[in-house]
C-alpha positions in Angstrom: -10.7 -16.5 -17.1 -10.6 -13.4 -19.1 -7.4 -11.7 -20.0 -6.1 -9.4 -17.2 -3.8 -6.5 -18.0 -1.7 -4.7 -15.4 -1.4 -1.0 -16.1 -0.8 2.4 -14.5 -4.0 3.8 -13.1 -5.4 7.1 -14.4 -7.7 9.5 -12.9 -10.7 7.7 -14.4 -9.7 4.5 -12.5 -9.8 6.0 -9.0 -13.4 5.1 -8.2 -13.2 1.5 -9.4 -9.8 1.0 -7.6 -11.3 2.3 -4.4 -14.2 0.0 -4.7 -11.9 -3.0 -5.2 -10.0 -1.9 -2.0 -13.3 -1.6 -0.1 -14.6 -5.1 -1.2 -11.3 -6.7 -0.5 -10.8 -5.1 2.9 -14.3 -6.2 4.0 -13.7 -9.8 2.8 -10.2 -10.2 4.0 -10.3 -8.2 7.3 -13.8 -8.4 8.7 -12.6 -7.9 12.3 -10.5 -4.8 11.5 -12.3 -1.5 12.2 -11.8 1.0 9.4 -11.4 4.6 10.7 -12.6 6.0 7.3 -16.0 5.9 5.7 -16.4 4.4 2.2 -16.7 7.9 0.8 -13.5 9.0 2.6 -11.7 6.0 1.0 -13.0 6.9 -2.4 -12.0 10.6 -2.0 -8.5 9.5 -0.8 -8.1 7.3 -3.9 -9.3 10.2 -6.1 -7.3 13.0 -4.5 -4.1 11.3 -3.1 -3.5 7.6 -4.1 -4.0 7.7 -7.9 -2.6 11.2 -8.7 0.3 11.2 -6.2 1.4 7.5 -5.8 2.6 4.9 -8.3 -0.8 3.2 -8.6 -1.3 0.1 -10.8 -4.6 -1.6 -11.6 -5.4 -5.1 -12.9 -8.1 -4.8 -15.5 -10.0 -7.8 -16.7 -11.5 -7.6 -20.2 -15.0 -8.6 -19.0 -15.0 -7.3 -15.5 -13.1 -4.0 -15.4 -10.8 -3.2 -12.5 -10.2 -6.3 -10.3 -7.0 -5.4 -8.5 -5.0 -2.4 -7.2 -1.4 -2.0 -6.1 0.3 1.1 -4.8 4.1 1.6 -4.6 5.8 4.5 -2.9 9.6 4.8 -2.5 10.3 1.1 -2.0 7.2 0.4 -0.1 4.4 -1.8 -1.3 1.7 0.2 0.4 -1.4 -1.4 -1.0 -2.2 -4.7 -2.8 -5.9 -5.6 -2.9 -7.8 -7.9 -5.2 -11.5 -8.2 -5.7 -12.5 -11.3 -3.6 -13.9 -13.1 -6.7 -10.5 -12.7 -8.4 -8.2 -14.0 -5.7 -6.3 -17.2 -6.5 -5.9 -16.5 -10.2 -2.3 -15.3 -10.2 -2.9 -11.6 -10.3 -1.3 -11.0 -6.9 1.7 -12.9 -8.1 2.0 -10.7 -11.1 1.6 -7.6 -9.0 4.4 -8.7 -6.7 6.7 -9.5 -9.6 6.0 -6.0 -11.0 6.7 -4.4 -7.6 10.1 -6.3 -7.4 10.9 -5.1 -11.0 10.0 -1.5 -10.1 12.0 -1.6 -6.8 15.0 -3.9 -7.6 16.8 -2.8 -4.5 14.1 -4.2 -2.2 10.7 -3.7 -0.8 9.0 -3.3 2.5 5.3 -3.6 3.4 3.0 -3.7 6.3 0.1 -6.1 6.8 -2.2 -6.7 9.8 -1.2 -9.6 12.1 -4.7 -11.1 11.7 -4.3 -11.4 7.9 -2.7 -14.8 7.9 -3.4 -15.4 4.2 -1.4 -12.3 3.4 1.5 -13.5 5.6 1.6 -16.8 3.7 1.3 -15.0 0.3 4.2 -12.6 1.0 6.4 -15.3 2.6 5.9 -17.4 -0.5 7.3 -14.5 -2.5 10.4 -14.2 -0.4 9.4 -11.5 2.1 10.5 -11.9 5.7 8.7 -10.6 8.8 11.1 -8.2 10.6 8.9 -6.2 13.0 5.7 -6.8 14.9 3.8 -3.9 16.5 0.8 -3.4 18.8 -0.9 -1.2 16.1 -0.3 2.1 17.8 1.3 3.4 14.7 -1.5 2.8 12.3 -4.9 4.5 12.0 -6.8 1.3 12.5 -5.0 0.7 15.9 -4.6 -3.0 14.7 -1.5 -5.0 15.5 0.6 -5.3 12.3 3.7 -6.8 10.9 6.4 -5.3 8.7 7.8 -7.5 5.9 10.9 -6.9 3.9 12.1 -8.4 0.6 15.7 -8.1 -0.5 17.0 -9.4 -3.8 19.4 -12.3 -3.7 23.1 -11.3 -3.9 
């Protein structure tokens, strides 16, 4: 495996970060209907996510951007890895970074159908605290809110 560096995303990373998101979403959530086109996702990363959110990327020396994580006010709002790069510890590193950046605690949402994500977050100390019917997200997909609080 090549060396992978976690770093803040810059404007030039927006397209590659969006492409990781798209590949990951397709692979991990094939039954979830996306309300936005690929171009809409790319534009959102370029115009909103990278410039206005705390966006981090995982960059591999020989493969470019292979992961993206977005933090916003104690919420881990995005964590997506290129499917070929799952299982290599990058997600673990992203979660450790998120906990470091939000030492008071984190919250996140994931879809109920994404059982691998549930196992991943639970392994990192997150607890499911709310299940919804999906009426509050644009995909209209049942989801679950997880919370991590540091040990006292």
